[in-house]
N, C-alpha and C positions, 0 to 999 in steps of 0.2 A: 637188665636195663643199664645202659652205659651212663657214665658221668655226663654232666651237662657240658656244653661247649665252653672251653675256657677263654679268657681274654688272651690277646696276643702275648706270647712268651717265648723264652729261649731255653732250650733243653741244655742243662749243664752237668747233671750227675745221674748215674744209674747205679742202683744197688740190686743185685740179683742174688736170690737164695735158691739153692737146689737141695731138696731133701729126698732121700730114698730109704725105704725100709726093706730088710731082707730076713728071711728065715734061713738059718744056717743048717748044714747037714748034721751038725753035732747037737741040735736042739736049742741052741742059743739064737739070739737075734742081733743083727747089725743095723744100726741106724746111722746113716751117713749124711753129712751136711756140708755145704760149701757156700761161702759168701764171696762175691766178686763186686768190687766197687770200681767204676770207671768214670772218667770225666770226658766231656766232649771237646776239651781243649788241652793243649800241652802246658806244662808248667815245670819250672826248675825244682829239683829236689836235692838237698845237700848230700843225702846218703846214696841216691841212685842216679844222679845226673838228671837229665831231662826225662820226664814222664810224659809220653806222647798221648795224644787223643785216643781214647779207646783202650789204652794200656792199663792193666789193673793197678789201682792204687793199693787195694787190698785183694788178696786171693788167699783164702784160708779154708782149711778143711778139717773136719772132725769125724771120727768113727767111734760111736758108742757101741759096745757089745753088752747086751743085757740078758738076764735070765728071765724065766717066766714070771717072776715076781717084780719085774721092772728094776731089778738091782743092777747097777753098773759093775760088770765083771772086768771090763777093760776099756781103756780110752786111748785114742791116738789123735794127736793134734799136729797139724802142719801149717806153716805160714810160707807160702811161695812168693808172695809180694806183700810189702808193707812200706809205709812211708819212712820208717826208721830202721836202721840196721839191727838194732837191739830187739825188735819185736819178736823174732822167732825164739829168743831165749826164754820167753814165758811158757813155752810148750810143756816143759817138765812139771810146772806148777799144777797143771790140770790133772795129774795123777791122783790128786787129793779127792777127786770125784769117785774113784774106785770104791765100791762098797756102799755108795749112796743109793737111795731108792727114789725113782721118779714117782712122786705122789703129790698130794696137796702141799703147797709150800715149796715146790721144786725151784721156782725162780728165786725166791728169797734165800733158799739154802745155797744156791749157786753164788748169789751176791755175798753171802756171809763167808763162804769159802774162798772166793776168787775176786771179790770186789776191790775197787780202788787199785792199789799198786800190786796186788797179788796176781792178777791175770790180765787178760786182754778183753776190753769191753766188747769188741765185735764177736769174739769167740764165746764169751759168757752169754751174750744175747742169743747167739745161734744155738748153743746147747740148751738154753731155756725152751726155745721153740721145738727142739728135737724131742722134748717130752711128749708133745702132742702128736708128732710123727710116729713115735713109738707106740702110742695108744692106737692110732689109726692102723698101724701095721699089725699089731698083735691082737687086737680086740676079737676078731672073729675066729682066730685060730686057737686062742687059749681055751683050755678045757673047762674053766669055771663058767663059761658062757651058757653051757647047758643047764647048770643050776639056776642061773639068773632067768633064763627063759622059762624054766619050770616054776618060777616064782619063789624058790627057796632062798634066794639071796638078793638083796637090794643092789641093783646095778650101780656101780661107782660113778657112772656118767650122769646120773640124775642130778639136777640142780647145778650143772656146770655151765649152762648157757641158757639163753632165752628159749630156744626150741625144746630143751630138755627139762624145763621147769616141771616139778612134780605135780603141779596143779594145772598143767597145760594139756592140749589135745594129743601131742605126740606120746606123752607118757600114758595118757588114758588109753590110747590105741595099742601101744606096744608093751606096756608093763602095767596093766590095770590093777594088779595087786598093790602097786606102790603109788597109785594115783591119789592125790590129796585134795583135789578140787571138789566142788559141790556135786 
């Protein structure tokens, strides 16, 4: 169902995210993300000169390499466009994420490690969302799914959203052993 018809308005800003997940030939996983911000109008920028309409204000990419336990084995961060010349210098700070595991509290952990002046807000937000992309990429391919389907292990996705409430119809149908409703 589409959104309702809006009042008359002027389009000024577009933020695009692109996330992709890959299974690597060495058994690891690559999760890549890119953020691009554009304006519909040009404006002067002290560090870049004129930023034209449609020209990226932000163009930043991240590659997380993960193992089967969702542990970050490697991270690469690039900033191809930013409003300030200094922005790309934050990239090395993201190496602190190596060894961290994507799990409950992932967003807060990123803020603790890279919040405020330690990192780039746009990249931190993007890496937070990459946790969900990692889960979507790796879920069906990981070996412990067989144990979950057999009912031996409670699926980690239960109670993570409205549809996957342990007392709801989706869990009752797909994981009856873990259904908690009436």
